[in-house]
Structures are given as C-alpha cells and as structure tokens.
KOLLUMSE-632369 format. One record per atom (N, C-alpha, C, O): residue number from 0; residue in one letter; chain; atom name; x, y, z. Coordinates in steps of 0.02 Angstrom, whole numbers, always signed. Example, Ala and Ser with C-alpha at 12.3 -4.5 7.8 and 13.67 -1.06 7.14 Angstrom:
BEGIN
[0; 'a'; 'A'; 'N'; [+660; -284; +390]]
[0; 'a'; 'A'; 'CA'; [+615; -225; +390]]
[0; 'a'; 'A'; 'C'; [+660; -165; +390]]
[0; 'a'; 'A'; 'O'; [+712; -166; +423]]
[1; 's'; 'A'; 'N'; [+642; -112; +354]]
[1; 's'; 'A'; 'CA'; [+684; -53; +357]]
[1; 's'; 'A'; 'C'; [+645; +2; +394]]
[1; 's'; 'A'; 'O'; [+670; +57; +402]]
END
This chain:
BEGIN
[0; 'm'; 'A'; 'N'; [-1279; -1380; +855]]
[0; 'm'; 'A'; 'CA'; [-1216; -1352; +876]]
[0; 'm'; 'A'; 'C'; [-1184; -1317; +816]]
[0; 'm'; 'A'; 'O'; [-1172; -1348; +765]]
[1; 's'; 'A'; 'N'; [-1171; -1254; +823]]
[1; 's'; 'A'; 'CA'; [-1140; -1217; +768]]
[1; 's'; 'A'; 'C'; [-1064; -1222; +772]]
[1; 's'; 'A'; 'O'; [-1034; -1223; +826]]
[2; 's'; 'A'; 'N'; [-1035; -1226; +715]]
[2; 's'; 'A'; 'CA'; [-962; -1231; +714]]
[2; 's'; 'A'; 'C'; [-933; -1161; +713]]
[2; 's'; 'A'; 'O'; [-953; -1119; +672]]
[3; 's'; 'A'; 'N'; [-887; -1149; +757]]
[3; 's'; 'A'; 'CA'; [-854; -1083; +758]]
[3; 's'; 'A'; 'C'; [-783; -1091; +733]]
[3; 's'; 'A'; 'O'; [-747; -1137; +752]]
[4; 'r'; 'A'; 'N'; [-765; -1047; +691]]
[4; 'r'; 'A'; 'CA'; [-698; -1049; +663]]
[4; 'r'; 'A'; 'C'; [-653; -1000; +700]]
[4; 'r'; 'A'; 'O'; [-674; -945; +720]]
[5; 'm'; 'A'; 'N'; [-593; -1021; +709]]
[5; 'm'; 'A'; 'CA'; [-545; -975; +740]]
[5; 'm'; 'A'; 'C'; [-524; -924; +688]]
[5; 'm'; 'A'; 'O'; [-510; -941; +631]]
[6; 's'; 'A'; 'N'; [-522; -862; +707]]
[6; 's'; 'A'; 'CA'; [-502; -811; +660]]
[6; 's'; 'A'; 'C'; [-426; -813; +651]]
[6; 's'; 'A'; 'O'; [-389; -823; +698]]
[7; 't'; 'A'; 'N'; [-406; -804; +590]]
[7; 't'; 'A'; 'CA'; [-334; -803; +576]]
[7; 't'; 'A'; 'C'; [-307; -733; +589]]
[7; 't'; 'A'; 'O'; [-338; -683; +569]]
[8; 'p'; 'A'; 'N'; [-250; -730; +621]]
[8; 'p'; 'A'; 'CA'; [-222; -664; +635]]
[8; 'p'; 'A'; 'C'; [-201; -629; +571]]
[8; 'p'; 'A'; 'O'; [-176; -661; +524]]
[9; 't'; 'A'; 'N'; [-210; -564; +569]]
[9; 't'; 'A'; 'CA'; [-192; -526; +509]]
[9; 't'; 'A'; 'C'; [-122; -496; +515]]
[9; 't'; 'A'; 'O'; [-96; -469; +467]]
[10; 't'; 'A'; 'N'; [-93; -499; +575]]
[10; 't'; 'A'; 'CA'; [-26; -471; +584]]
[10; 't'; 'A'; 'C'; [+26; -527; +579]]
[10; 't'; 'A'; 'O'; [+13; -585; +595]]
[11; 'd'; 'A'; 'N'; [+84; -507; +558]]
[11; 'd'; 'A'; 'CA'; [+140; -553; +551]]
[11; 'd'; 'A'; 'C'; [+185; -544; +612]]
[11; 'd'; 'A'; 'O'; [+217; -492; +619]]
[12; 'r'; 'A'; 'N'; [+189; -594; +654]]
[12; 'r'; 'A'; 'CA'; [+229; -588; +715]]
[12; 'r'; 'A'; 'C'; [+303; -581; +702]]
[12; 'r'; 'A'; 'O'; [+338; -544; +737]]
[13; 'i'; 'A'; 'N'; [+328; -614; +651]]
[13; 'i'; 'A'; 'CA'; [+399; -611; +636]]
[13; 'i'; 'A'; 'C'; [+419; -541; +613]]
[13; 'i'; 'A'; 'O'; [+471; -516; +634]]
[14; 's'; 'A'; 'N'; [+379; -510; +572]]
[14; 's'; 'A'; 'CA'; [+395; -443; +548]]
[14; 's'; 'A'; 'C'; [+393; -391; +604]]
[14; 's'; 'A'; 'O'; [+421; -337; +596]]
[15; 'd'; 'A'; 'N'; [+361; -407; +659]]
[15; 'd'; 'A'; 'CA'; [+359; -361; +716]]
[15; 'd'; 'A'; 'C'; [+422; -363; +758]]
[15; 'd'; 'A'; 'O'; [+431; -322; +803]]
[16; 'l'; 'A'; 'N'; [+466; -412; +745]]
[16; 'l'; 'A'; 'CA'; [+528; -417; +784]]
[16; 'l'; 'A'; 'C'; [+576; -361; +766]]
[16; 'l'; 'A'; 'O'; [+572; -334; +710]]
[17; 'p'; 'A'; 'N'; [+620; -342; +811]]
[17; 'p'; 'A'; 'CA'; [+670; -290; +796]]
[17; 'p'; 'A'; 'C'; [+718; -314; +741]]
[17; 'p'; 'A'; 'O'; [+729; -373; +732]]
[18; 'd'; 'A'; 'N'; [+746; -266; +706]]
[18; 'd'; 'A'; 'CA'; [+793; -281; +651]]
[18; 'd'; 'A'; 'C'; [+851; -325; +673]]
[18; 'd'; 'A'; 'O'; [+872; -369; +636]]
[19; 'e'; 'A'; 'N'; [+876; -313; +733]]
[19; 'e'; 'A'; 'CA'; [+933; -351; +757]]
[19; 'e'; 'A'; 'C'; [+917; -426; +761]]
[19; 'e'; 'A'; 'O'; [+959; -468; +744]]
[20; 'i'; 'A'; 'N'; [+858; -442; +783]]
[20; 'i'; 'A'; 'CA'; [+838; -512; +788]]
[20; 'i'; 'A'; 'C'; [+826; -542; +719]]
[20; 'i'; 'A'; 'O'; [+845; -599; +706]]
[21; 'l'; 'A'; 'N'; [+795; -503; +675]]
[21; 'l'; 'A'; 'CA'; [+784; -527; +607]]
[21; 'l'; 'A'; 'C'; [+851; -540; +572]]
[21; 'l'; 'A'; 'O'; [+858; -590; +536]]
[22; 'c'; 'A'; 'N'; [+899; -496; +582]]
[22; 'c'; 'A'; 'CA'; [+965; -506; +552]]
[22; 'c'; 'A'; 'C'; [+998; -569; +579]]
[22; 'c'; 'A'; 'O'; [+1031; -606; +543]]
[23; 'h'; 'A'; 'N'; [+990; -581; +643]]
[23; 'h'; 'A'; 'CA'; [+1019; -641; +674]]
[23; 'h'; 'A'; 'C'; [+987; -704; +644]]
[23; 'h'; 'A'; 'O'; [+1022; -752; +629]]
[24; 'i'; 'A'; 'N'; [+922; -702; +634]]
[24; 'i'; 'A'; 'CA'; [+888; -759; +604]]
[24; 'i'; 'A'; 'C'; [+912; -769; +532]]
[24; 'i'; 'A'; 'O'; [+926; -825; +511]]
[25; 'l'; 'A'; 'N'; [+916; -715; +494]]
[25; 'l'; 'A'; 'CA'; [+938; -719; +424]]
[25; 'l'; 'A'; 'C'; [+1010; -741; +418]]
[25; 'l'; 'A'; 'O'; [+1030; -768; +366]]
[26; 's'; 'A'; 'N'; [+1051; -731; +469]]
[26; 's'; 'A'; 'CA'; [+1121; -750; +465]]
[26; 's'; 'A'; 'C'; [+1130; -826; +462]]
[26; 's'; 'A'; 'O'; [+1184; -850; +444]]
[27; 'f'; 'A'; 'N'; [+1078; -864; +479]]
[27; 'f'; 'A'; 'CA'; [+1082; -937; +475]]
[27; 'f'; 'A'; 'C'; [+1065; -963; +405]]
[27; 'f'; 'A'; 'O'; [+1074; -1022; +390]]
[28; 'l'; 'A'; 'N'; [+1040; -918; +361]]
[28; 'l'; 'A'; 'CA'; [+1022; -938; +293]]
[28; 'l'; 'A'; 'C'; [+1079; -924; +245]]
[28; 'l'; 'A'; 'O'; [+1120; -880; +258]]
[29; 'p'; 'A'; 'N'; [+1083; -961; +190]]
[29; 'p'; 'A'; 'CA'; [+1130; -942; +137]]
[29; 'p'; 'A'; 'C'; [+1112; -871; +113]]
[29; 'p'; 'A'; 'O'; [+1053; -852; +114]]
[30; 't'; 'A'; 'N'; [+1161; -834; +91]]
[30; 't'; 'A'; 'CA'; [+1151; -764; +71]]
[30; 't'; 'A'; 'C'; [+1097; -758; +18]]
[30; 't'; 'A'; 'O'; [+1057; -710; +20]]
[31; 'k'; 'A'; 'N'; [+1095; -804; -28]]
[31; 'k'; 'A'; 'CA'; [+1044; -802; -82]]
[31; 'k'; 'A'; 'C'; [+973; -803; -52]]
[31; 'k'; 'A'; 'O'; [+931; -765; -75]]
[32; 'f'; 'A'; 'N'; [+961; -845; -3]]
[32; 'f'; 'A'; 'CA'; [+895; -849; +27]]
[32; 'f'; 'A'; 'C'; [+880; -789; +71]]
[32; 'f'; 'A'; 'O'; [+824; -765; +74]]
[33; 'a'; 'A'; 'N'; [+931; -764; +105]]
[33; 'a'; 'A'; 'CA'; [+922; -705; +147]]
[33; 'a'; 'A'; 'C'; [+902; -645; +103]]
[33; 'a'; 'A'; 'O'; [+860; -604; +122]]
[34; 'a'; 'A'; 'N'; [+933; -640; +45]]
[34; 'a'; 'A'; 'CA'; [+918; -584; -1]]
[34; 'a'; 'A'; 'C'; [+848; -590; -28]]
[34; 'a'; 'A'; 'O'; [+815; -539; -40]]
[35; 't'; 'A'; 'N'; [+824; -650; -38]]
[35; 't'; 'A'; 'CA'; [+756; -658; -66]]
[35; 't'; 'A'; 'C'; [+702; -637; -17]]
[35; 't'; 'A'; 'O'; [+644; -629; -37]]
[36; 't'; 'A'; 'N'; [+719; -630; +47]]
[36; 't'; 'A'; 'CA'; [+669; -607; +95]]
[36; 't'; 'A'; 'C'; [+649; -534; +81]]
[36; 't'; 'A'; 'O'; [+598; -511; +106]]
[37; 's'; 'A'; 'N'; [+689; -499; +41]]
[37; 's'; 'A'; 'CA'; [+673; -429; +27]]
[37; 's'; 'A'; 'C'; [+608; -422; -13]]
[37; 's'; 'A'; 'O'; [+580; -367; -16]]
[38; 'v'; 'A'; 'N'; [+584; -475; -43]]
[38; 'v'; 'A'; 'CA'; [+522; -471; -81]]
[38; 'v'; 'A'; 'C'; [+460; -481; -37]]
[38; 'v'; 'A'; 'O'; [+404; -473; -61]]
[39; 'l'; 'A'; 'N'; [+470; -498; +26]]
[39; 'l'; 'A'; 'CA'; [+413; -511; +70]]
[39; 'l'; 'A'; 'C'; [+371; -448; +82]]
[39; 'l'; 'A'; 'O'; [+310; -450; +78]]
[40; 's'; 'A'; 'N'; [+405; -393; +96]]
[40; 's'; 'A'; 'CA'; [+369; -330; +107]]
[40; 's'; 'A'; 'C'; [+420; -273; +110]]
[40; 's'; 'A'; 'O'; [+481; -285; +110]]
[41; 'k'; 'A'; 'N'; [+395; -212; +111]]
[41; 'k'; 'A'; 'CA'; [+440; -155; +116]]
[41; 'k'; 'A'; 'C'; [+480; -157; +182]]
[41; 'k'; 'A'; 'O'; [+536; -133; +185]]
[42; 'r'; 'A'; 'N'; [+450; -184; +232]]
[42; 'r'; 'A'; 'CA'; [+482; -189; +298]]
[42; 'r'; 'A'; 'C'; [+545; -233; +294]]
[42; 'r'; 'A'; 'O'; [+595; -219; +328]]
[43; 'w'; 'A'; 'N'; [+543; -286; +254]]
[43; 'w'; 'A'; 'CA'; [+599; -333; +250]]
[43; 'w'; 'A'; 'C'; [+652; -312; +199]]
[43; 'w'; 'A'; 'O'; [+708; -337; +201]]
[44; 'k'; 'A'; 'N'; [+636; -265; +155]]
[44; 'k'; 'A'; 'CA'; [+683; -248; +101]]
[44; 'k'; 'A'; 'C'; [+753; -230; +125]]
[44; 'k'; 'A'; 'O'; [+801; -257; +99]]
[45; 'p'; 'A'; 'N'; [+761; -185; +173]]
[45; 'p'; 'A'; 'CA'; [+829; -166; +194]]
[45; 'p'; 'A'; 'C'; [+860; -213; +247]]
[45; 'p'; 'A'; 'O'; [+920; -207; +261]]
[46; 'v'; 'A'; 'N'; [+820; -258; +275]]
[46; 'v'; 'A'; 'CA'; [+845; -297; +332]]
[46; 'v'; 'A'; 'C'; [+902; -343; +312]]
[46; 'v'; 'A'; 'O'; [+951; -347; +349]]
[47; 'w'; 'A'; 'N'; [+897; -378; +256]]
[47; 'w'; 'A'; 'CA'; [+949; -426; +239]]
[47; 'w'; 'A'; 'C'; [+1016; -393; +225]]
[47; 'w'; 'A'; 'O'; [+1068; -425; +230]]
[48; 'l'; 'A'; 'N'; [+1015; -328; +209]]
[48; 'l'; 'A'; 'CA'; [+1078; -293; +196]]
[48; 'l'; 'A'; 'C'; [+1119; -283; +260]]
[48; 'l'; 'A'; 'O'; [+1179; -268; +257]]
[49; 's'; 'A'; 'N'; [+1087; -291; +317]]
[49; 's'; 'A'; 'CA'; [+1122; -282; +381]]
[49; 's'; 'A'; 'C'; [+1148; -348; +410]]
[49; 's'; 'A'; 'O'; [+1176; -348; +465]]
[50; 'v'; 'A'; 'N'; [+1139; -402; +375]]
[50; 'v'; 'A'; 'CA'; [+1162; -467; +399]]
[50; 'v'; 'A'; 'C'; [+1238; -466; +401]]
[50; 'v'; 'A'; 'O'; [+1271; -447; +352]]
[51; 'q'; 'A'; 'N'; [+1267; -487; +457]]
[51; 'q'; 'A'; 'CA'; [+1339; -482; +468]]
[51; 'q'; 'A'; 'C'; [+1379; -539; +436]]
[51; 'q'; 'A'; 'O'; [+1439; -533; +425]]
[52; 't'; 'A'; 'N'; [+1346; -595; +419]]
[52; 't'; 'A'; 'CA'; [+1381; -652; +390]]
[52; 't'; 'A'; 'C'; [+1358; -663; +319]]
[52; 't'; 'A'; 'O'; [+1299; -656; +304]]
[53; 'l'; 'A'; 'N'; [+1404; -681; +276]]
[53; 'l'; 'A'; 'CA'; [+1388; -698; +207]]
[53; 'l'; 'A'; 'C'; [+1405; -771; +196]]
[53; 'l'; 'A'; 'O'; [+1459; -794; +214]]
[54; 'd'; 'A'; 'N'; [+1359; -807; +166]]
[54; 'd'; 'A'; 'CA'; [+1368; -878; +153]]
[54; 'd'; 'A'; 'C'; [+1355; -890; +79]]
[54; 'd'; 'A'; 'O'; [+1297; -897; +59]]
[55; 'f'; 'A'; 'N'; [+1408; -893; +39]]
[55; 'f'; 'A'; 'CA'; [+1402; -904; -32]]
[55; 'f'; 'A'; 'C'; [+1412; -978; -48]]
[55; 'f'; 'A'; 'O'; [+1452; -1012; -16]]
[56; 'd'; 'A'; 'N'; [+1375; -1002; -97]]
[56; 'd'; 'A'; 'CA'; [+1383; -1070; -121]]
[56; 'd'; 'A'; 'C'; [+1438; -1069; -174]]
[56; 'd'; 'A'; 'O'; [+1426; -1048; -230]]
[57; 'd'; 'A'; 'N'; [+1498; -1092; -156]]
[57; 'd'; 'A'; 'CA'; [+1554; -1088; -202]]
[57; 'd'; 'A'; 'C'; [+1548; -1137; -260]]
[57; 'd'; 'A'; 'O'; [+1588; -1134; -307]]
[58; 'k'; 'A'; 'N'; [+1501; -1182; -258]]
[58; 'k'; 'A'; 'CA'; [+1492; -1231; -312]]
[58; 'k'; 'A'; 'C'; [+1464; -1198; -375]]
[58; 'k'; 'A'; 'O'; [+1469; -1226; -429]]
[59; 't'; 'A'; 'N'; [+1435; -1140; -368]]
[59; 't'; 'A'; 'CA'; [+1406; -1106; -426]]
[59; 't'; 'A'; 'C'; [+1459; -1068; -466]]
[59; 't'; 'A'; 'O'; [+1445; -1044; -521]]
[60; 'f'; 'A'; 'N'; [+1520; -1063; -441]]
[60; 'f'; 'A'; 'CA'; [+1573; -1028; -475]]
[60; 'f'; 'A'; 'C'; [+1623; -1079; -504]]
[60; 'f'; 'A'; 'O'; [+1639; -1129; -472]]
[61; 'k'; 'A'; 'N'; [+1646; -1065; -565]]
[61; 'k'; 'A'; 'CA'; [+1694; -1111; -597]]
[61; 'k'; 'A'; 'C'; [+1761; -1112; -562]]
[61; 'k'; 'A'; 'O'; [+1790; -1165; -551]]
[62; 'd'; 'A'; 'N'; [+1785; -1053; -544]]
[62; 'd'; 'A'; 'CA'; [+1850; -1047; -511]]
[62; 'd'; 'A'; 'C'; [+1851; -986; -467]]
[62; 'd'; 'A'; 'O'; [+1802; -948; -464]]
[63; 'm'; 'A'; 'N'; [+1905; -975; -432]]
[63; 'm'; 'A'; 'CA'; [+1910; -920; -385]]
[63; 'm'; 'A'; 'C'; [+1907; -852; -419]]
[63; 'm'; 'A'; 'O'; [+1882; -804; -390]]
[64; 'v'; 'A'; 'N'; [+1932; -848; -480]]
[64; 'v'; 'A'; 'CA'; [+1932; -784; -517]]
[64; 'v'; 'A'; 'C'; [+1860; -763; -531]]
[64; 'v'; 'A'; 'O'; [+1844; -704; -524]]
[65; 's'; 'A'; 'N'; [+1818; -808; -551]]
[65; 's'; 'A'; 'CA'; [+1749; -790; -567]]
[65; 's'; 'A'; 'C'; [+1710; -772; -503]]
[65; 's'; 'A'; 'O'; [+1662; -733; -505]]
[66; 'l'; 'A'; 'N'; [+1732; -799; -446]]
[66; 'l'; 'A'; 'CA'; [+1701; -781; -382]]
[66; 'l'; 'A'; 'C'; [+1717; -709; -365]]
[66; 'l'; 'A'; 'O'; [+1673; -672; -341]]
[67; 'l'; 'A'; 'N'; [+1779; -689; -376]]
[67; 'l'; 'A'; 'CA'; [+1799; -620; -361]]
[67; 'l'; 'A'; 'C'; [+1770; -572; -411]]
[67; 'l'; 'A'; 'O'; [+1781; -511; -406]]
END
C-alpha cells in the first residue's frame, strides 16, 4: 500500500478576501499588530491603513503629552 500525501494548497485563502473584510478582521487587533501585517506581502501592505479603529497600548507612553 503506497502512502499518498495530500498536496498543500499554494494559494492563501485569507489574502483572497476583499479589502473590506480584511480591514474588519484587522480592526480586532491592536494597531501595532495590524500594522505588522504589511510585511506579509504587497497585497497586505496598504490594507492596514484602511482600518477604521485604532487601538493603542497606552502603557508604552509615560504621560499624555508623549502620546500626543
């Protein structure tokens, strides 16, 4: 009996989604992580810029002045 391997798909299903859906998914991530998705591919580079919500971790800033 020969063992057959399942072929791995070469396409990325998530990248095939429309920008609106990708932005909606990215809106659940902190802004820092949403921005890092731009390194995934050229397709993802501009997508995070269209995210409607910004979620900053205010613990990384000393005070409100440094945040602004």
